[in-house]
ChimeraX commands (.cxc) that place a marker at each C-alpha (Angstrom):
marker #1 position 107.28,129.49,114.84 radius 0.5
marker #1 position 108.41,128.86,118.41 radius 0.5
marker #1 position 104.77,128.62,119.52 radius 0.5
marker #1 position 104.15,126.03,116.81 radius 0.5
marker #1 position 107.18,124.04,117.91 radius 0.5
marker #1 position 105.99,124.18,121.52 radius 0.5
marker #1 position 102.51,123.02,120.49 radius 0.5
marker #1 position 103.98,120.10,118.55 radius 0.5
marker #1 position 106.18,119.18,121.48 radius 0.5
marker #1 position 103.19,119.20,123.86 radius 0.5
marker #1 position 101.25,117.03,121.39 radius 0.5
marker #1 position 104.09,114.48,121.32 radius 0.5
marker #1 position 104.22,114.48,125.11 radius 0.5
marker #1 position 100.44,114.00,125.31 radius 0.5
marker #1 position 100.55,111.05,122.90 radius 0.5
marker #1 position 103.37,109.43,124.88 radius 0.5
marker #1 position 101.43,109.87,128.12 radius 0.5
marker #1 position 98.27,108.47,126.51 radius 0.5
marker #1 position 100.22,105.43,125.30 radius 0.5
marker #1 position 101.58,104.89,128.82 radius 0.5
marker #1 position 98.31,105.50,130.67 radius 0.5
marker #1 position 95.86,103.76,128.38 radius 0.5
marker #1 position 98.15,101.47,126.40 radius 0.5
marker #1 position 97.38,98.38,128.45 radius 0.5
marker #1 position 93.63,99.08,128.26 radius 0.5
marker #1 position 93.89,99.53,124.50 radius 0.5
marker #1 position 95.89,96.31,124.22 radius 0.5
marker #1 position 93.32,94.35,126.21 radius 0.5
marker #1 position 90.40,95.96,124.37 radius 0.5
marker #1 position 91.87,95.18,120.95 radius 0.5
marker #1 position 92.53,91.59,121.98 radius 0.5
marker #1 position 88.99,91.28,123.35 radius 0.5
marker #1 position 87.43,92.78,120.23 radius 0.5
marker #1 position 89.58,90.57,118.02 radius 0.5
marker #1 position 88.41,87.41,119.80 radius 0.5
marker #1 position 84.83,88.66,120.05 radius 0.5
marker #1 position 84.61,89.53,116.35 radius 0.5
marker #1 position 86.05,86.11,115.45 radius 0.5
marker #1 position 83.41,84.36,117.55 radius 0.5
marker #1 position 80.52,86.46,116.28 radius 0.5
marker #1 position 81.56,86.18,112.63 radius 0.5
marker #1 position 81.83,82.42,113.06 radius 0.5
marker #1 position 78.40,82.35,114.70 radius 0.5
marker #1 position 76.87,84.41,111.89 radius 0.5
marker #1 position 78.45,82.29,109.18 radius 0.5
marker #1 position 77.41,78.99,110.74 radius 0.5
marker #1 position 73.85,80.23,111.23 radius 0.5
marker #1 position 73.71,81.40,107.62 radius 0.5
marker #1 position 75.05,78.06,106.39 radius 0.5
marker #1 position 72.49,76.23,108.53 radius 0.5
marker #1 position 69.74,78.44,107.11 radius 0.5
marker #1 position 70.89,77.81,103.54 radius 0.5
marker #1 position 70.96,74.04,103.98 radius 0.5
marker #1 position 67.82,73.81,106.08 radius 0.5
marker #1 position 65.57,76.74,105.23 radius 0.5
marker #1 position 62.78,75.42,107.45 radius 0.5
marker #1 position 64.68,76.66,110.54 radius 0.5
marker #1 position 64.17,80.30,111.37 radius 0.5
marker #1 position 67.40,82.11,111.99 radius 0.5
marker #1 position 67.30,85.41,113.86 radius 0.5
marker #1 position 70.56,87.20,113.19 radius 0.5
marker #1 position 69.39,90.79,113.63 radius 0.5
marker #1 position 70.59,91.20,117.21 radius 0.5
marker #1 position 73.89,89.48,116.55 radius 0.5
marker #1 position 74.55,91.60,113.46 radius 0.5
marker #1 position 73.69,94.84,115.29 radius 0.5
marker #1 position 76.13,94.07,118.11 radius 0.5
marker #1 position 78.78,93.03,115.62 radius 0.5
marker #1 position 78.30,96.32,113.74 radius 0.5
marker #1 position 78.56,98.32,116.98 radius 0.5
marker #1 position 81.78,96.57,118.02 radius 0.5
marker #1 position 83.32,96.95,114.58 radius 0.5
marker #1 position 82.35,100.65,114.71 radius 0.5
marker #1 position 84.19,101.09,118.04 radius 0.5
marker #1 position 87.34,99.50,116.70 radius 0.5
marker #1 position 87.08,101.37,113.39 radius 0.5
marker #1 position 86.74,104.77,115.09 radius 0.5
marker #1 position 89.82,104.11,117.20 radius 0.5
marker #1 position 91.82,103.02,114.17 radius 0.5
marker #1 position 90.51,105.96,112.16 radius 0.5
marker #1 position 91.62,108.45,114.82 radius 0.5
marker #1 position 95.10,106.95,115.11 radius 0.5
marker #1 position 95.61,106.61,111.35 radius 0.5
marker #1 position 94.29,110.09,110.56 radius 0.5
marker #1 position 96.57,111.68,113.15 radius 0.5
marker #1 position 99.60,109.79,111.79 radius 0.5
marker #1 position 98.79,110.85,108.22 radius 0.5
marker #1 position 98.45,114.49,109.30 radius 0.5
marker #1 position 101.87,114.30,110.94 radius 0.5
marker #1 position 103.34,113.00,107.67 radius 0.5
marker #1 position 101.67,115.88,105.79 radius 0.5
marker #1 position 103.18,118.34,108.25 radius 0.5
marker #1 position 106.62,116.96,107.53 radius 0.5
marker #1 position 106.11,117.26,103.76 radius 0.5
marker #1 position 104.74,120.81,104.04 radius 0.5
marker #1 position 107.66,121.90,106.21 radius 0.5
marker #1 position 110.12,120.30,103.83 radius 0.5
marker #1 position 108.66,122.21,100.89 radius 0.5
marker #1 position 108.50,125.38,102.94 radius 0.5
marker #1 position 112.14,125.13,104.02 radius 0.5
marker #1 position 113.25,125.17,100.39 radius 0.5
marker #1 position 111.06,128.11,99.40 radius 0.5
marker #1 position 111.89,130.44,102.31 radius 0.5
marker #1 position 114.85,132.78,101.71 radius 0.5
marker #1 position 117.90,132.40,103.91 radius 0.5
marker #1 position 117.63,133.89,107.34 radius 0.5
marker #1 position 116.14,133.36,110.76 radius 0.5
marker #1 position 112.79,132.06,109.46 radius 0.5
marker #1 position 114.46,129.43,107.30 radius 0.5
marker #1 position 116.55,128.32,110.27 radius 0.5
marker #1 position 113.43,128.04,112.47 radius 0.5
marker #1 position 111.60,126.04,109.79 radius 0.5
marker #1 position 114.63,123.77,109.42 radius 0.5
marker #1 position 114.81,123.09,113.17 radius 0.5
marker #1 position 111.06,122.49,113.35 radius 0.5
marker #1 position 111.32,120.06,110.42 radius 0.5
marker #1 position 114.17,118.27,112.19 radius 0.5
marker #1 position 112.07,117.98,115.34 radius 0.5
marker #1 position 109.06,116.68,113.39 radius 0.5
marker #1 position 111.17,114.04,111.62 radius 0.5
marker #1 position 113.06,112.97,114.74 radius 0.5
marker #1 position 110.05,112.66,117.05 radius 0.5
marker #1 position 107.17,110.99,115.23 radius 0.5
marker #1 position 103.73,110.61,116.76 radius 0.5
marker #1 position 103.11,106.89,117.14 radius 0.5
marker #1 position 100.05,105.34,118.72 radius 0.5
marker #1 position 100.75,101.98,120.24 radius 0.5
marker #1 position 99.12,99.43,122.47 radius 0.5
marker #1 position 101.47,99.73,125.45 radius 0.5
marker #1 position 104.45,99.51,123.11 radius 0.5
marker #1 position 103.58,95.97,122.03 radius 0.5
marker #1 position 102.54,96.98,118.50 radius 0.5
marker #1 position 101.79,100.13,116.56 radius 0.5
marker #1 position 98.18,100.98,115.84 radius 0.5
marker #1 position 98.17,101.84,112.16 radius 0.5
marker #1 position 96.82,100.75,108.79 radius 0.5
marker #1 position 98.96,97.57,108.42 radius 0.5
marker #1 position 97.65,96.33,111.79 radius 0.5
marker #1 position 94.08,96.79,110.56 radius 0.5
marker #1 position 94.78,94.75,107.41 radius 0.5
marker #1 position 96.56,92.05,109.43 radius 0.5
marker #1 position 93.54,91.81,111.74 radius 0.5
marker #1 position 91.14,91.47,108.82 radius 0.5
marker #1 position 93.34,88.84,107.17 radius 0.5
marker #1 position 93.66,86.96,110.46 radius 0.5
marker #1 position 89.89,86.92,110.87 radius 0.5
marker #1 position 89.40,85.67,107.30 radius 0.5
marker #1 position 91.97,82.88,107.67 radius 0.5
marker #1 position 90.59,81.78,111.02 radius 0.5
marker #1 position 87.04,81.71,109.61 radius 0.5
marker #1 position 88.19,79.56,106.70 radius 0.5
marker #1 position 89.87,77.11,109.07 radius 0.5
marker #1 position 86.90,76.99,111.45 radius 0.5
marker #1 position 84.38,76.50,108.65 radius 0.5
marker #1 position 86.43,73.70,107.14 radius 0.5
marker #1 position 86.47,71.86,110.46 radius 0.5
marker #1 position 82.83,72.55,111.31 radius 0.5
marker #1 position 80.58,69.52,111.49 radius 0.5
marker link #1:1,2 radius 0.2
marker link #1:2,3 radius 0.2
marker link #1:3,4 radius 0.2
marker link #1:4,5 radius 0.2
marker link #1:5,6 radius 0.2
marker link #1:6,7 radius 0.2
marker link #1:7,8 radius 0.2
marker link #1:8,9 radius 0.2
marker link #1:9,10 radius 0.2
marker link #1:10,11 radius 0.2
marker link #1:11,12 radius 0.2
marker link #1:12,13 radius 0.2
marker link #1:13,14 radius 0.2
marker link #1:14,15 radius 0.2
marker link #1:15,16 radius 0.2
marker link #1:16,17 radius 0.2
marker link #1:17,18 radius 0.2
marker link #1:18,19 radius 0.2
marker link #1:19,20 radius 0.2
marker link #1:20,21 radius 0.2
marker link #1:21,22 radius 0.2
marker link #1:22,23 radius 0.2
marker link #1:23,24 radius 0.2
marker link #1:24,25 radius 0.2
marker link #1:25,26 radius 0.2
marker link #1:26,27 radius 0.2
marker link #1:27,28 radius 0.2
marker link #1:28,29 radius 0.2
marker link #1:29,30 radius 0.2
marker link #1:30,31 radius 0.2
marker link #1:31,32 radius 0.2
marker link #1:32,33 radius 0.2
marker link #1:33,34 radius 0.2
marker link #1:34,35 radius 0.2
marker link #1:35,36 radius 0.2
marker link #1:36,37 radius 0.2
marker link #1:37,38 radius 0.2
marker link #1:38,39 radius 0.2
marker link #1:39,40 radius 0.2
marker link #1:40,41 radius 0.2
marker link #1:41,42 radius 0.2
marker link #1:42,43 radius 0.2
marker link #1:43,44 radius 0.2
marker link #1:44,45 radius 0.2
marker link #1:45,46 radius 0.2
marker link #1:46,47 radius 0.2
marker link #1:47,48 radius 0.2
marker link #1:48,49 radius 0.2
marker link #1:49,50 radius 0.2
marker link #1:50,51 radius 0.2
marker link #1:51,52 radius 0.2
marker link #1:52,53 radius 0.2
marker link #1:53,54 radius 0.2
marker link #1:54,55 radius 0.2
marker link #1:55,56 radius 0.2
marker link #1:56,57 radius 0.2
marker link #1:57,58 radius 0.2
marker link #1:58,59 radius 0.2
marker link #1:59,60 radius 0.2
marker link #1:60,61 radius 0.2
marker link #1:61,62 radius 0.2
marker link #1:62,63 radius 0.2
marker link #1:63,64 radius 0.2
marker link #1:64,65 radius 0.2
marker link #1:65,66 radius 0.2
marker link #1:66,67 radius 0.2
marker link #1:67,68 radius 0.2
marker link #1:68,69 radius 0.2
marker link #1:69,70 radius 0.2
marker link #1:70,71 radius 0.2
marker link #1:71,72 radius 0.2
marker link #1:72,73 radius 0.2
marker link #1:73,74 radius 0.2
marker link #1:74,75 radius 0.2
marker link #1:75,76 radius 0.2
marker link #1:76,77 radius 0.2
marker link #1:77,78 radius 0.2
marker link #1:78,79 radius 0.2
marker link #1:79,80 radius 0.2
marker link #1:80,81 radius 0.2
marker link #1:81,82 radius 0.2
marker link #1:82,83 radius 0.2
marker link #1:83,84 radius 0.2
marker link #1:84,85 radius 0.2
marker link #1:85,86 radius 0.2
marker link #1:86,87 radius 0.2
marker link #1:87,88 radius 0.2
marker link #1:88,89 radius 0.2
marker link #1:89,90 radius 0.2
marker link #1:90,91 radius 0.2
marker link #1:91,92 radius 0.2
marker link #1:92,93 radius 0.2
marker link #1:93,94 radius 0.2
marker link #1:94,95 radius 0.2
marker link #1:95,96 radius 0.2
marker link #1:96,97 radius 0.2
marker link #1:97,98 radius 0.2
marker link #1:98,99 radius 0.2
marker link #1:99,100 radius 0.2
marker link #1:100,101 radius 0.2
marker link #1:101,102 radius 0.2
marker link #1:102,103 radius 0.2
marker link #1:103,104 radius 0.2
marker link #1:104,105 radius 0.2
marker link #1:105,106 radius 0.2
marker link #1:106,107 radius 0.2
marker link #1:107,108 radius 0.2
marker link #1:108,109 radius 0.2
marker link #1:109,110 radius 0.2
marker link #1:110,111 radius 0.2
marker link #1:111,112 radius 0.2
marker link #1:112,113 radius 0.2
marker link #1:113,114 radius 0.2
marker link #1:114,115 radius 0.2
marker link #1:115,116 radius 0.2
marker link #1:116,117 radius 0.2
marker link #1:117,118 radius 0.2
marker link #1:118,119 radius 0.2
marker link #1:119,120 radius 0.2
marker link #1:120,121 radius 0.2
marker link #1:121,122 radius 0.2
marker link #1:122,123 radius 0.2
marker link #1:123,124 radius 0.2
marker link #1:124,125 radius 0.2
marker link #1:125,126 radius 0.2
marker link #1:126,127 radius 0.2
marker link #1:127,128 radius 0.2
marker link #1:128,129 radius 0.2
marker link #1:129,130 radius 0.2
marker link #1:130,131 radius 0.2
marker link #1:131,132 radius 0.2
marker link #1:132,133 radius 0.2
marker link #1:133,134 radius 0.2
marker link #1:134,135 radius 0.2
marker link #1:135,136 radius 0.2
marker link #1:136,137 radius 0.2
marker link #1:137,138 radius 0.2
marker link #1:138,139 radius 0.2
marker link #1:139,140 radius 0.2
marker link #1:140,141 radius 0.2
marker link #1:141,142 radius 0.2
marker link #1:142,143 radius 0.2
marker link #1:143,144 radius 0.2
marker link #1:144,145 radius 0.2
marker link #1:145,146 radius 0.2
marker link #1:146,147 radius 0.2
marker link #1:147,148 radius 0.2
marker link #1:148,149 radius 0.2
marker link #1:149,150 radius 0.2
marker link #1:150,151 radius 0.2
marker link #1:151,152 radius 0.2
marker link #1:152,153 radius 0.2
marker link #1:153,154 radius 0.2
marker link #1:154,155 radius 0.2
marker link #1:155,156 radius 0.2
marker link #1:156,157 radius 0.2
marker link #1:157,158 radius 0.2
view
């Protein structure tokens, strides 16, 4: 059990160091991808609208769509890694909680209790340099922001 606690502690330290070392890069990359995806989605939508209204113009969207898919894939893999790790940490807490109630009194129960306390008191949080957490709500907020901005831009398009 002490080896497991040490492994968890090293994992928390590694995540904190990653947030400090690469947090600013992640923050800048997410801001860049956010702006880039907004611009490309707007470009795709305006080209599609132009094609619908004037079908005599040829619209070549293949390259734009491929690059958009690649960029969305990069962002999605980063979010997937962060979200999956956070969900596994929550599962660990639930498993330890159930285990602490099923283990008979003694040294093992005490070790499980202290490990559960450590897991609950020191969560693994991925953040962009401490500005915001990288988790599922941030992904939904980004998608909603893109949708609202596209609606505004398309309403004001000439």
